[in-house]
N, C-alpha and C positions, 0 to 999 in steps of 0.2 A: 480669489474664491469669494462669492457674492457673500454679502452680509449677513443674508439669512440662512446661509449654508454652515452647517456645524460637524467636525468631526470629532468621535468621541470614542472610549472604548464602549464596546457592547457588555451589557449586565445580562443577568440571568432572566429579569424581567423584560427583556427584549424578545423573548422566545417567540412568541405568538407572531409578533409584527415581522420576525426573520422568516418564520414559517409560511406566512402570506407572500413575503417577498420571494421566497424560494418557489413557489407554486404559481406565481405570475409572472416572474421575471423574464424579461427576453433575451437576457444574458445571463446564463448560469452555469457555472463551474464547480465541481466540487471533487476533490480528490478520491482514489481508490485505495481505501484502507479499511480496517476492521473499524472505524468509527464513524457513524452517520453525521454529517456537516454539522448539526447543531450539539452535537456532544462536547464540541470544543469550546462552548461557552464557558466563561470562567477561566480560560487560558488565554494569554496575552502574548502578541499583539493580534488581538480579534477588534476590529475597527468598523464603525458605521459612518456613512454620512447621512445626514438627517437635515431636512427642511421644516417648514410650516406642515407640508402636507404627509410628514412622516418620513419612514427610512427610504431613501435613495438607492442606496447601494452599500454593501458589506464585504469585506476582505478579512482574511484570516491567514497569518503565516506563522504557523506555530512549531518552536523547537521541541522535536521528539523523534529520535532520540537527542542527547546532547550533542551539540555541535552542527546537528541538521535541522534546518526549518523547512518543512514542505508547505507550499501553498495549498491551505487545505480548503478553502472555497472562495469564492468571487461571485457575487450576485449584484445585477444592476436593474433597476426599475426602467422601464421604456417610458418616454422615448429619449431617455438621457444618451450621452456620449459616453460609452463603455470605456474608451481609451481616456476620457477627461477624468471620469470618477475613479479609474484604476490609478491614474497617476497621482491624485491627490491622497489616496488611502494608502498606496504603496510607499511614498515618501514618507508619510508617517510612521509605517511599520518598519522602514529602515532605521528610522530614528531610535525606535524602541529597540531592535535587535543590534544596533551597534552599542548601546548602552549595555546590551544583555551578554556581549562579548562576539558579536560580528559572526554568527552561525554561516555554514554554506547555506544558500537558498536554494531550492530545486522545485520544479513543477512538472506536471504531466501535459504532453501536449494532446489533449484528449479532442479538442474541438479547432477548427480551423482559425476560428476569430479568436480564440484564445492564443493561439500560437503567435498571431500576428502582434497581440498585445505584449506577449512575452520578447518578441523580437525587438519591438520598440522601447522595451523598459530597459535592455541591457542583459538578457538572458541569451545563453548560446546553446546550440544542440551538444547532447552529449552521447547518448547512445539510444538506441531502440529497445523497445521490449515487444517480443515476438509472442503470439499464441500458438500453442499447439494442441490437438486432441487425439484421442484414441478410443476406437468404439472397442469396448471391452467385451472379450469372447474367447475363442479357443486360441486366438495369437497372442494373448496376454502371457507374459513371462510367468513360469511358476514358482510359487514361494520356497525358498531354499531352506534346507535344513542344516543349519551351520552349529557346530559344537563351541565356537568361541563367541556366538552372540546370539540374543533370541529377540525378538518383536513382542511386544505387550502393550495394552491401552496406556497412554500417557496418565500420569497421577498429578495432582495438586503441587505435591512435594517435588514433582520434577521440573517445575517451571524455572526455578533459577539455574540449572544446568541446560535447560534448554535455551534460556535467554544469552547464557555464556556461549554455547555453540554458536547460536543466530550471530553474536557478535564476531566470533571468530571466522566464520565461512564466508560473510558478505562484506563487499566494501562499505564503508561508513553511509552511504546516502540509502541503502538497502537494510541496514540493520533495525531491529526492532528493540525497543526499551523492554524492560521486564513489564511495565504498566500495559504496553501492547501485546506482549505475548500472554498475559493474563486474559485481556481481552479475546484474543484469538480463541484461547481454549476454551473459554466460555461458550463462544458461538460457533465452534467447530461441529460438524457431524462425526468426524473421524479423526482422531489425534492418538498417535502412537511413537513409542521411542523404541531404539534398537540399544538395548542392554549388554555392555561389553565389561566383563570382570567386575560385575557389580555396579556398574556406573552408566549414565545414559551417553552412548556415543553417537546418536543421530536421532532425528524425529523427522515426522511429517504431521502438518494439520492440514484439513480439507472441510471444506464446505458442501452442502448439498442442496439442488434445487430440483425438485420432481424427480425426473430419471436420469439426471446428469448430476455429476460432483464436479468439484474445482479443487486441484491440489494447490491450494494458497501458499504452502511453505513447505520446503523439502531442504534439509541440512545435516551434513556429518561432520564431525570433528575432524580439523585438518589432518591430525597425526593418525586418522584411522582411513585416511583415504586408500583406494585401491584395494579394499577387502569387501567390495560389492554391496556396502551397507545400503547406499542410496537405491541402488536397484531392487535389494530385498524389501525395503520399506515400499517402494512403488508396487511390487508384486503383490505383498500382503495387504495394501490397501485396494488392489483390484479385486482380490478374493473377498474382502468385505463388501464392496460395491455389489459384486455378484450376488452375494448372500442377501442383500437388500433390493434386488432386481434395479440396481443402476447400471446402466450399460453406455454410459458416456462420461469419459474424464477429460477434463482440459487442464491446462498449466500454462503459466506464463514465465519466461525467462529472459535475461538480456540477451542481445543478438551477438555480443563478443564473448558471451560465457560458452566457450567450445566444450568443457566437460559436462556441463550441463545438459547442452544439447545433444551430445554424442549419449549420455544416459536416457534421455528421453527419446532418442530414436532407436537405442536399444530395447527400450521398454514397448516399442511400437507407436508411438507418436508419430503425428506428421503435422507440419505447419499449415495454419489454415489460411495465411496470408493477411490475418487482422493484426496489424503492428499500430505501436503509437511510440512517439517520442518522448524523450526525456530531457529537461533542459536545465541549466545552472545559471545562477546570477553572476554575471561578470561585471563588478563594478569597475568603472573607469577612474 
């Protein structure tokens, strides 16, 4: 490492410099979640490399939920070598994460150049995420009237139960912490729960963009499987979209989640062909 180059933790007062780097970086990656990249300032490891000209690159590999650390962002100022910058920053991140308990490290392969970096860094392909779409109309499933559960808007007091269902319904790398559930609730356009015997048994959280919506999260408590709660939540969401003149609904799921794919197919979704890969770090 050149003597003039320094790797250090990012601080809150680095926000403006990082924002400039984000705007002008030739190599720019950020994870797809509820938090914008710079919202992770204050959490570690969030490291930057810096020389006399300012910030050269930044990498954040933040653990959330416990035991799972996603690569949240990687920016590199041109004309620097992104592979070299990644190596120095990722090595320092690994030291911090090892001290914290060595969580599983995961990343999304959203860009070809970033996947090449991941491969060289020791990441292995884990699975694919597929995108599905549904044009809401007469083919949408009709909301069900059931005596054993009903669907209502999500409330703040529901969030601990929602987080627990999320934990039970997904493999560890896809689980959301209570903090992330709270953020998703705050930023959602549509958030509903299925109440069963006075308790939350399932939920959906969706966002909206003009005349389309995205079903960001759908989960049902495992012990309530096969009661069509998931399909009922989707049907109810489609009715809410119709009322707001939202005519297109998208969703993502894992390519090996056969139950989820079957549910969305039954609800009228079809794959768009837009898929992206998931990678897990495999230390040698």
